[in-house]
C-alpha positions in Angstrom: 41.0 18.0 -100.7 42.1 14.9 -98.8 40.4 16.1 -95.8 37.2 16.5 -97.4 37.1 13.1 -99.2 38.0 11.6 -95.8 35.0 13.3 -94.3 32.6 12.3 -96.9 33.6 8.6 -96.7 33.3 8.5 -93.0 29.8 9.9 -93.2 29.1 7.3 -95.7 30.8 4.6 -93.4 28.5 5.7 -90.7 25.3 5.6 -92.8 25.8 2.3 -93.8 26.6 1.0 -90.5 23.3 2.5 -89.4 21.3 0.8 -92.1 23.0 -2.6 -91.1 21.8 -2.2 -87.6 17.9 -1.4 -88.7 18.3 -4.3 -91.0 19.3 -6.7 -88.3 16.5 -5.2 -86.2 13.9 -6.0 -88.9 15.1 -9.5 -89.4 15.0 -10.2 -85.5 11.5 -8.7 -85.4 10.5 -10.9 -88.4 11.5 -13.9 -86.5 9.1 -13.2 -83.8 6.2 -12.5 -85.9 3.9 -15.2 -84.8 3.9 -14.0 -81.1 2.0 -10.9 -80.1 4.0 -8.3 -78.3 3.9 -8.2 -74.9 2.0 -5.2 -73.4 3.8 -2.8 -71.1 2.4 -2.9 -67.4 0.2 -0.2 -66.5 1.5 2.0 -63.7 -0.7 1.9 -60.6 -0.5 4.2 -57.6 -1.0 2.6 -53.9 -2.9 4.7 -51.4 -2.1 3.8 -47.8 -5.4 3.7 -45.8 -5.1 5.3 -42.4 -5.2 2.7 -39.6 -7.2 3.2 -36.6 -5.9 1.9 -33.6 -9.3 1.0 -32.0 -10.8 0.0 -35.0 -10.8 -3.9 -33.7 -10.8 -2.8 -29.9 -14.2 -3.7 -28.2 -16.0 -1.0 -26.5 -15.6 -0.6 -22.6 -18.4 -1.8 -20.9 -20.5 0.5 -18.9 -20.0 -0.8 -15.5 -21.4 1.4 -12.8 -19.9 2.5 -9.6 -21.7 0.7 -6.8 -21.7 0.2 -2.9 -20.1 -3.1 -2.7 -22.6 -4.5 0.0 -25.6 -3.5 -1.4 -25.1 -2.8 -5.3 -26.4 0.5 -5.0 -25.0 3.2 -7.4 -23.0 5.9 -6.1 -20.6 8.6 -7.7 -17.8 7.5 -4.9 -17.1 4.4 -2.6 -15.8 5.6 0.4 -11.9 4.1 1.4 -12.9 2.6 4.8 -13.6 -0.9 6.0 -16.8 -2.6 6.8 -17.8 -2.4 10.4 -19.9 -5.2 12.2 -21.5 -4.7 15.3 -23.3 -7.3 17.6 -26.8 -6.1 18.5 -29.4 -7.6 20.9 -33.0 -8.6 19.9 -34.5 -9.7 23.4 -37.9 -8.1 24.0 -35.9 -5.6 26.8 -33.6 -4.6 23.9 -36.6 -3.4 21.6 -36.7 -1.0 19.9 -33.2 -1.0 18.6 -31.2 1.8 17.5 -29.2 1.8 14.1 -30.3 -1.3 12.4 -32.2 0.3 9.7 -28.8 1.8 8.5 -27.2 -1.5 8.0 -26.3 -2.9 4.6 -26.4 -6.3 5.8 -28.1 -7.8 8.9 -27.7 -11.4 9.9 -30.3 -12.9 12.5 -29.0 -16.0 14.2 -30.5 -18.2 17.2 -28.7 -18.0 20.3 -29.2 -19.4 23.9 -32.9 -20.0 24.9 -33.9 -19.9 21.2 -33.8 -16.2 21.4 -32.1 -14.2 18.4 -29.2 -11.7 18.0 -28.2 -9.8 15.2 -24.7 -9.0 13.3 -25.4 -5.7 11.5 -22.8 -4.6 9.0 -22.1 -1.0 8.0 -20.3 0.5 5.0 -22.4 2.9 2.8 -23.8 4.8 6.0 -22.2 4.9 9.5 -24.5 5.7 12.1 -23.9 7.7 15.2 -25.9 5.5 17.4 -26.3 1.8 17.4 -28.0 -0.1 20.4 -28.1 -2.3 22.2 -24.5 -3.6 21.6 -24.1 -7.2 22.9 -21.8 -10.0 23.1 -19.9 -12.2 20.7 -21.1 -15.8 19.7 -19.3 -18.7 18.1 -20.7 -18.3 14.5 -19.6 -14.4 14.4 -16.1 -15.5 13.1 -17.5 -17.2 10.1 -20.0 -14.3 9.3 -17.6 -11.4 9.5 -14.3 -13.0 8.1 -14.9 -12.7 4.4 -15.3 -8.8 5.2 -11.7 -8.2 6.2 -13.0 -5.5 8.9 -14.0 -4.5 12.3 -16.3 -6.3 14.8 -17.6 -4.4 17.7 -19.2 -5.9 20.8 -19.8 -5.9 24.3 -18.4 -8.9 26.2 -17.9 -12.7 24.8 -16.3 -15.8 26.0 -12.9 -15.9 25.2 -12.5 -18.8 22.5 -15.5 -17.0 20.6 -13.5 -13.7 20.5 -10.0 -15.4 19.7 -11.8 -17.3 16.5 -13.0 -13.7 15.2 -9.3 -12.5 15.4 -7.8 -15.8 14.2 -9.8 -15.3 10.8 -8.4 -11.9 10.3 -11.3 -9.4 11.7 -10.1 -6.6 14.0 -12.1 -6.4 17.5 -13.3 -3.5 19.5 -14.5 -4.3 22.8 -16.4 -2.3 25.3 -14.8 -4.5 28.0 -11.3 -3.5 26.9 -12.4 0.2 26.9 -12.1 0.5 23.2 -13.2 4.1 22.1 -16.8 4.5 20.5 -18.8 2.9 23.5 -21.0 4.6 26.0 -24.0 4.0 28.2 -27.6 5.0 27.6 -29.0 6.3 30.8 -32.7 5.6 29.7 -32.2 1.9 29.7 -31.1 -0.8 32.2 -28.1 -2.7 32.0 -27.1 -4.6 30.2 -29.4 -3.4 27.6 -27.9 0.0 27.5 -24.5 -0.4 25.7 -24.3 2.4 22.7 -21.8 2.2 20.0 -20.6 4.8 17.6 -20.0 3.0 14.0 -18.1 6.1 12.9 -15.8 6.1 15.6 -15.3 2.2 15.0 -14.4 2.6 11.6 -12.0 5.4 12.3 -10.1 3.0 14.8 -9.6 0.5 12.1 -6.0 -0.3 11.8 -3.6 0.8 9.1 -4.4 -2.6 7.1 -7.8 -1.9 6.7 -8.3 1.3 4.8 -9.9 0.0 1.6 -13.6 -0.9 1.0 -15.0 -4.5 1.7 -15.3 -7.2 -1.1 -19.0 -7.8 -2.1 -20.7 -10.7 -0.2 -23.4 -11.1 -2.9 -23.8 -10.7 -6.8 -26.1 -8.0 -7.5 -28.4 -6.8 -10.5 -27.8 -3.6 -12.0 -31.2 -2.2 -11.9 -34.2 -2.7 -9.3 -36.4 -5.5 -10.6 -33.5 -7.5 -12.5 -32.7 -9.7 -9.8 -33.2 -13.7 -10.0 -36.2 -13.8 -7.7 -38.3 -11.2 -9.7 -37.1 -12.5 -13.0 -37.2 -16.4 -12.5 -39.3 -16.7 -8.7 -42.8 -17.0 -7.8 -45.0 -14.5 -6.3 -44.4 -14.3 -2.4 -46.7 -11.6 -1.0 -45.3 -12.6 2.6 -42.6 -15.0 4.3 -43.3 -16.7 7.5 -39.6 -17.7 9.2 -40.0 -19.6 12.4 -36.5 -19.8 14.0 -37.4 -21.2 17.2 -40.2 -21.4 19.6 -39.1 -18.0 21.1 -38.7 -16.2 17.6 -41.2 -15.8 14.8 -40.2 -13.5 12.0 -42.8 -12.4 9.1 -41.4 -10.3 6.3 -44.5 -8.8 4.2 -44.4 -7.1 0.8 -45.1 -3.7 0.7 -45.6 -2.6 -3.3 -45.4 1.3 -2.4 -42.1 1.2 -0.8 -41.1 -1.9 -3.0 -39.5 -3.3 0.3 -40.3 -6.4 2.7 -41.6 -4.9 6.2 -40.7 -7.1 9.1 -42.7 -8.0 12.2 -41.8 -10.3 15.0 -43.9 -11.7 17.8 -47.0 -10.5 15.8 -46.1 -7.0 16.0 -44.0 -4.5 13.8 -40.4 -4.5 14.1 -39.7 -0.5 14.4 -36.8 1.6 15.1 -36.4 3.9 18.1 -38.1 6.5 15.9 -40.8 4.4 15.1 -39.8 3.7 11.4 -40.4 0.1 10.2 -37.6 -2.4 9.7 -37.5 -3.5 6.0 -35.3 -5.0 3.5 -34.7 -5.1 -0.1 -33.7 -8.7 -0.1 -34.4 -11.3 2.5 -32.0 -14.5 2.3 -33.0 -17.6 4.2 -30.5 -20.2 4.9 -31.1 -23.7 6.5 -28.2 -24.4 8.7 -27.0 -27.1 10.8 -27.2 -25.9 14.5 -25.3 -27.8 17.2 -24.4 -27.2 20.8 -20.9 -26.3 21.7 -19.2 -27.3 24.8 -19.9 -23.6 26.4 -22.9 -22.3 28.4 -24.0 -19.0 29.1 -24.0 -17.4 32.7 -27.3 -19.0 33.3 -26.0 -22.3 32.4 -27.9 -22.8 29.0 -25.6 -24.3 26.1 -24.5 -22.0 23.5 -25.6 -23.2 20.1 -23.6 -22.5 16.9 -25.0 -22.3 13.3 -22.4 -24.2 11.0 -21.6 -22.0 8.4 -17.8 -22.4 7.2 -17.4 -25.5 4.7 -21.1 -26.1 4.9 -24.3 -25.6 2.7 -27.6 -26.3 2.0 -31.1 -25.2 0.9 -32.5 -21.8 1.1 -34.5 -19.0 -0.5 -34.0 -15.7 -1.8 -36.8 -13.4 -1.6 -36.9 -9.9 -3.4 -39.4 -7.5 -5.2 -42.5 -9.5 -4.0 -41.1 -12.9 -5.4 -39.2 -15.9 -3.8 -37.1 -18.4 -5.6 -35.2 -21.6 -4.1 -31.4 -21.5 -3.7 -28.6 -23.7 -2.7 -26.2 -21.8 -0.5 -22.6 -22.9 0.2 -19.7 -21.4 2.1 -16.2 -22.8 1.4 -14.3 -21.7 4.4 -14.4 -18.9 7.2 -12.9 -16.1 4.8 -15.2 -17.2 1.8 -18.7 -15.5 1.4 -21.9 -17.3 1.2 -22.6 -18.3 -2.6 -26.2 -18.5 -3.6 -27.2 -20.6 -6.7 -30.3 -21.5 -8.5 -31.4 -25.0 -9.7 -29.7 -24.6 -12.7 -26.3 -23.8 -11.3 -26.2 -20.2 -12.0 -25.2 -17.9 -9.4 -28.3 -15.8 -7.8 -28.5 -12.0 -8.2 -30.0 -9.8 -5.3 -31.7 -6.5 -6.1 -29.6 -3.4 -5.3 -30.4 -2.4 -1.7 -30.0 -3.8 1.9 -30.3 -7.5 2.9 -31.5 -9.4 5.8 -30.0 -13.0 6.3 -32.1 -15.5 8.3 -30.1 -18.6 9.9 -32.8 -21.2 10.2 -32.1 -24.1 12.2 -32.7 -27.4 10.1 -35.0 -29.6 11.4 -36.3 -27.3 14.1 -37.0 -23.9 12.2 -39.2 -23.5 9.3 -40.0 -20.8 6.6 -43.0 -20.4 4.3 -43.4 -18.1 1.5 -47.0 -17.4 1.2 
């Protein structure tokens, strides 16, 4: 009996306690009746979007592979140095062999007002070039930016030393270097042959890379500075001296300028016309050095390194005036238009005419 009573009392006590707690809760709720209950936060799900690593990366530019000395597209640029060769241009030397395959040809005035060439090869290496002749004082500044090889037959010691001093490897017929021979069908000294492929193979171990570009080139034909911003130029008459007059005539069919000299077409030994995609004409200061040739005539020099002046870029039937500059021996020629922008040549081979300031002239017509 005692046990039952105690259980009922305990149950009644627990019930009373529960009622008291509920009552207290009602009192507390009533105290905050004037404020709305705070809503429970709505659960949300966060989805992490995938992050693409290249989303903000700019697209790679489509830069075509080109030959450095012509700007012409190619699938592969050969790992070999540029090879320059001194080539004669007297009447007895014509027609020459191998000039048409050169990437760049420089025409320079030498003793007596005649001209000689510095022909530079990289994209094509002909087996035969002729006639190979001697070094002149401006050749060091012409070939130094290429960091390549210069092949020649003869030359005064200081001129050869200057070529070497500014980083060009020399190959000389007089020294018995390989790649030279004599043409039995021509009289000496106009009969020295050169094998450009052999010259390239003789480059020393530090000259296995392609040469740096010497000019800027447009990506496509017809997009160079002259056709885009220049004036029509069906022909350009270049008078380098009393003994040398060169005329370049635009040929729309081949889209090239055709070369004439002395009033007759300039042709290869095979009868093909010498031509150029670009003709660059530079007015240069010319001075007589302290040297003379075997006949006693003073040896002139075109001042190139550390110099500059007016010029004309001719391409795709148009010409435009430019300013040229050359910082030092190892720096290439830079061409700029009147607004200061660097001029672009059309892809293809280039002939450079060094016209003596004050005595030489050129006229686009």
